[in-house]
N, C-alpha and C positions, 0 to 999 in steps of 0.2 A: 724270252720272258717280259710279259708287258711292264714298263714301269710307268711308274708314279705321274712323271712329265707326259708319257704319251697317253696315259689316262685323261690327265688335265686337258689336253689337247685335243681330243675325242669328245670331250663332254664339252668344252667351249665349241665346238661345231652343232652337236645335240642344241646346248642353249640357241644356238643360233635359228635355227629351225623352227622351236619353240616359240623365239622370238617375233618370228617370221610369220606363224598360225597355221604350222604343220606340226601337230602334236600326236599323231597316229603312231606308235610304235615299227610298226613292220612299213607304211610309208615312209621313212624316216630312214630305216635298216635299208631298203629297196633302192631309195633316190643315194645314197651313200655309195652302195656298191654300184651301181651304174657308175658313177663318177669315180670310184676310184679303178672299173673296169676299165673306161676311157685311157685314165692317167696310165694303165699296165699295159694295155694296147700299143700306145705311143713308143712305152721304154720297150717292149715287144718289137718295136717297127725297130727301132737304133740300133738296138740289136743283129736284126738283119740286113739294115744297111752295111752296117761290119762286114757281115760275113758277105754278102753281094760282093762290096769292095775288093776280098780275099780271093774273088772267083769261086765264090761257092754257090750251087743251083737253091734259093730259098723261094719258098711263096711270098711274096708280102700282102700285108693286110689293107694296106691303104694306096688305092688306083692316085693317078697323078689330079684326079678331079675330086681327089676325098681328102687333100691333105688337109682343107680348113679345117678337118675334125681330130685332126690330132691335139694331143693336152698343148705341146709345145704352141703351136701355133694359137689354142683357146684362151690360152689365159691371159695375153697379150693384144684381144680385142679391146675393147672399148663395153661396159656396162650392157647397153641395148642390143648392142649387133650381137652377141656373145648369146644373149637369152633367146633371141630371134634365132640362132642357127641349135639351140638346142628346142624348142617352141615347135618349130616348123617339121609341122606333118606330111607332107612330102618328101623334101628335099634336105631335110635336117638329120641330124647325126643320129636320131633314132630310130629314122626309117633306117641310115645304114645298118647300127646296133642287129636289127631285126632279120638280115639279110646276113650275118656272119655267119662263119663256121662252114664246114663240108657241105654240100647239098644233102638233103632230108637227113641230116643228122640231126641227134637229140636234143643235142644245143639250142641245133638253130630253131627246131622247131619250139624249143621252152622259150625263145628270145623273140618272136614274133609276138607275145602279148607286151614286150616291153612298152614302158612308156613313162613321159618325161611328168612329173608330178609338182614343180614349182615355179609358183606363178609370180613370184616377183621376182625382178632382174637383179635387186638389191641384195636380197635371199641369196641366190647363185653368186652372185660377185664374192660373198663372205666367205661362204663356204668352199668356194673355192680358193680365195686366198688364206685360207684355214688350214684346207688338205694341202695346199703347195708348201707349206711349213715342215710336214712332219717328211722325214727323210725314209720312204719306203723302197728302197735300194736292193735290202736284203728280204729274201724271201718270207725268214722267218720273222720278221718285224712287219713285214703286211699280214701274214699271216695272223699273227698276234692284234695285230690291230682289226684286222676283219672279228676274228674270235672275239674279242673287246666289242666289237660292235654287237656280233650275235646275243652275246650274255646279256642283254638288255632284254631280248626277246624269252629268256628264259622263264617259264612259267606256262600257265594255263594257258591250254588252247581249247577245242572244243572235243567233245565226245572220249573224254578221259586224254585226251593227248597234255604231254606235258613235255616242255624242253628238259634235259637233261644235263645234269651239272656238267661243265668240261671237266672232273676230279673225278666222277664219277668213272666216264667215257674212256681217259686217259687210263684208269685204273683197269676196266677190262681191255681194253687194246694191250697194254702190258700183262695181262696174263693172257693173252690171245696168242702174242707174238706172232702178227702177219708175216709172213713167207715171201721173197720175190716173186714166187708162182703161184701164188696165192689169187684166186678169184673173189672178190670179196662185196658182199652185198649186205644192205638194210633195207629190208621191205617197207619199215615205215622211216623214208630217210628224214622229212622234218627240212632241216637247213644242211642236212649234209655233214652232223658234226662228227656220228663215227667213220666216218670214210674218210674226212680229215686227218683227222685223228690216225688214222690205218695209214695215211700216205705219208705224215710227220714222223711215224715211226719206223716205215721203211728207209726214208731219207734219212734217218739218224743211224739206224743200224747196218746200212749199206755202202760201198763204196762209190764214189762218180762212176769207175769204168761198170761195175756189174747193173748200177742202175742203168748208165747208157746203152747195156745189152737187151735189157727189157722196156726200153721207153717204150716201145708199140702196145706191149703190154700194158703198163702202166696207163698210155694215154686214151687207149681205146678199150680193154677188156677189163683192166682190174677191178674198176669201181664201178657199183651198179647199186641198182634202189629202184623202188618204185614210193611215187608220190602222186595225190590227187587234187592236190591246192595250186591252182597255177602260178600263185607268189613263191611261194617255198619251191617251186621246180623252177623257176628263177634265179632264188638265191642259192639255192644246193648248186646247180650247175656255175652259178658265178665262184662260190664260194669253193670248188671242185678248181674252175679253172686256175681261179688265182694263186692257188695252192699246186698248181704245177702239170695238173691234170686237164689237158688239152680238150679232150673229148669225153668227156662223164656220160657215165649210160645210166640216168635218173629218166625212167618211164613212169609217161603220162598215166596213172591205171589205177584203180582201185587193187591193190594186192592181193586180197581174200575173195575178189569174185572171179565170176565164170571169164570173165577178161584176160585176166594172167594165165598162163599156159605155160611158165616160165617148170623145168624142172629138171631137180640132179646136173643143176650149170653151176653151185659155188661149191667153193672148197672152207670157206669160212663166213658165218654172218654175225655180225654184232647191232645189236636192236634195243631199241626200250618201243616196242608198239603201245597203238591206244590200249589203255585202263579202260573198263568198264563201259565199251562202247559196244553197239550190235550193229546187224548188216540183216536187210529181208533175206530170208532163210532160200527162196527163190533164185536170188543170185550168188550165194556162197554154190563157188566150186563143188563139184559134187563131190570129188575126192578126199576135201578136205571132212567132209562130213562124214565119212568112211573113217575116218579117223577119230573124230568126236561131234557129235551131232548137235551140233549148237548154233547159235545166232550172235556169241558170245566173242568179241574181237581177241581178249588175250588169249582164249583158249586155241581160237582158227587161227592166230600168226605162228602158235606152236606147233600145228599141223601144215601150216604154209614152210615155214623152214625146213621141215623133215620133209618136205618134197623137193624143197628147191637146192638142198643139200647135196651134194655126191655122195658117194657110198666113203667114207672115212674123213668126209665135213664136219668141219667143228661150227658150234654156236654156242657167243655167247649173249643170253637176252635177259632183260629185268623184267620180272612181272608183280601182278599186285599179290597179297602175302595168300588171299585169298585161294589161287592157283595151288597153294602147296598143300592145301587141308578141304577145300570145299566137296560137298557130301554127294554132290549131282552126279546120274551117272557122266554126263560129259566131261567133267572134274576129275575123276576116277579114271578114266578112259585115256585121255591124251599124258597123265601123269606114267599110268601104267607101260602105255605104252615107249614114254622115254627110257621108264628106268628098264623094263623088263624085253624089248624088242632093242633099245641100243644104247648108249653105255651111257649114265648120269655121271659124269665127274665129280662137281660139287655144286652146293648149294651156299648162297653168301647171302645172309640174311645181312637186311640195312635198316636202318633206326626210322621210324614215322616222320622225322624233321627232313631229311633229304631233300623233298620235293616243296617245302615251306617256303616263301609263305602260299605259295599259290593250294596245296594239297596235303593234308595229315596223312595220306594212305602209306602205310606199310610196306616197303618190297624187298624184293630177293633176286641175286644173280643165279641163273641158274644157268651151267655150264655143260653141255654134253656133245660126244660125237656119235653121227649117227653110222651103223653097222648094220642095223634089220638082222642081225642076229645075238642080239643081247652081247653083255661082255659086262654089264653094271657088279662090280665088288664090292668095293668100298666107297661109299657115297662121302668126301668131304665135307662140313658143316663148317659154317663159320659166322659169330654172332660180333656181328661190327656193330660197336657200341658207339663211335668215335669216327665222323670223318673230316675233320681238321673244322669243322665250321660250328656256331650255336644252333642247335637243332629247335629256334625257337623263329617266328615269324622274320629275325633282323639278318641270319643265318651267317651271324658276325664269325671273321676269323679267328681263331685259338690258338692259334700259331704263328709265328713268322712267314709274310708273305713270299718271299723271297723262298723259304725254306720250304713252306707250303706248295710249292709252283714245282719244286726241285724234286720233292720225295713225291708229290703224287705221283711222278713218274717213274718211281721208284729207284730215284739216283741218290746216291751218299750216305748211304746205311752206315758204309762200312767205316766212314769219318768218324762215327759217333762213338762217343762211353756208353759203356751199360746203362751209365746213371741217367744219361742223354736221350739214350731211346726210352727207356721205361718213362721218364719223362713227359718225349713225343707221345708216345704210346697214348697216355691217358688220353689226349684229347685227337688223337689222330691212326688211325687205324690201318689205314693205307699200305704204310711199308709192310707192317708185321703179316698183311694181309698177302704180298708178294712173298714173300719170304717164305712162307708157313706151306703156299699151293705149291711151290716146287719141293715140298717136303712131304707132301698129302700122304704118298705110298711108301714114307719110309718112314721118318721119327713121327709124324703126325698119327700113324697107326697107334703108337702107345700113348696117348693121352688120354684124359679121364673126361669122364662126362661132365665133369664139374665146370675144365678148361673153355677156353672161350675157342677154341675147337678143338675137333675131333673128328673121328671116321664112325661111319654105322655102315654095317652089311646088309648086302641085298635082302635075304629073308628075314631079318629085322624090320624091313621096309613092306617087305610085301605082309610080312604080319599083319600090319598096323594101316593095311587098304590102301596102300602108297602113298601113304601122309608123308609128305616132305617138309612140314615148319618143324624148324628148330626147336622147339619147346616140347616137341612128341619125342625127343631124343635126350633132351640134354636134364641132367639132375642137378637140381637146388639145393645146395645144402643150408639150411637153417640153423642159428644160431644159437642154441639151448640157453633159454635165460630161467633164471629162480626168481623166485619171487616169496615175501615172506607169508608163513601161514595164517589165516584168516585173524583167526586172534589177534595176531601180533598188529594186523592191517587195520581193525577195529579200534584195539585200545590208541593207536594212533590217531583215529579220526576222533576217539573222545576226547583226547588230551587235546585237538587243532578245534573242537565245538566248544571247549571250557574255553581257551585261549580265546574265542570270536565273542562269545559272553562276555569277559571280562573288559574286555577293550567298548564295546556297544555299551556297559553299563558305567565307561569311563566317559566317551563322548555324552551321554545323558546329562552327566549332571554339569556339560562346557556351558556358559552362559552363551 
């Protein structure tokens, strides 16, 4: 977990960029990512040297004529000499970075566009000095630092794209429980937040021995995504690399276009696809239009997930509320496909403030399994009312920061008393969601429609034209209020009017 001290150190580096005239958030994140990446390469090379000294055959990163690019040597140079190595477009460190990775690997392709963006030698010197003070020897600390950097990107993009809050990503990963044999995809990868969270889950839940056995699968096949923004492609690739994935498989393609032909390839999809985006109908993959004939990206991505999932594959995806109840033929078709021909497991409604201050859109998490033969019996609905932060533009934490970090991963609930759980739940529903999801086919079946969570049978959803909005099925209990009879109310008004007249009379007699 990232500490206040660590945040302060990163914020100081951030301020150095600002004071040096670099204020674009993505530029700062990208340049800092390059520096962290260079530092990590040197640490990896040091480990390689130890292994080589023990007689183990390893592939070295830096050649004999590339030692000046190692972090340990860069930090010892004077300000001007160091900046020259970074800014040299022919023989400097960035041409070296652009040639990293296995030949023709996607990682190598994405790094082709890497470029240096710190024009002032003193700014580079101060950033490296401050970065050197941060102890990132442990992988989890390195990941925390990077996640904090990326949190500064949380918010609006274009075409309805929004960075997903980390605790919501972690909730979805915990609900899906990735396995070592999974092949995971995010078709709208962005900075690879979902894929990194899945990697962290795998690292936490499996032994080093098990991870070593699957090392090739983890490094080359497990983590997949699509993204067409060049900057995001590099950031996503380096994010995964810094979290221990050596050859991240992030493809440069518009996911719902004809250029993307992937089908039945993945066992798990985790995503927050663009909301309210559109794509030219002529460029949409034909198979997607057969499922839902539309140009709306939020519907096309659902059709894409069904195509890309293997039989038995699972998906957890964030959708805007309009997907749940939209009345167009395209909306109804995609809902019918998921409910009738696949197996819809759950609909978790989220409050509109989750994406503030960048958007007030109401959203939900859909969880479903690809069966191609139906299987939806009872769909579990949960009405999330509090996600641990205020639902205004400030998004202030409403619970202890350490507790929020811990419980957003579903950890530690057993340690709380019943009273503590009740107090926590008022501001933070995520632990309750994780606990109840595991019981959705047992005790949750007995819950009333007035409760925060309940189940709805397939036939009722079908009878409601495949509507998946929780308000369609939730029962509202109205408190009975008794009012006085009209004559009693009129008498009270008359008495008040009389008193008002008396007061006015007294005031008029004052000098």
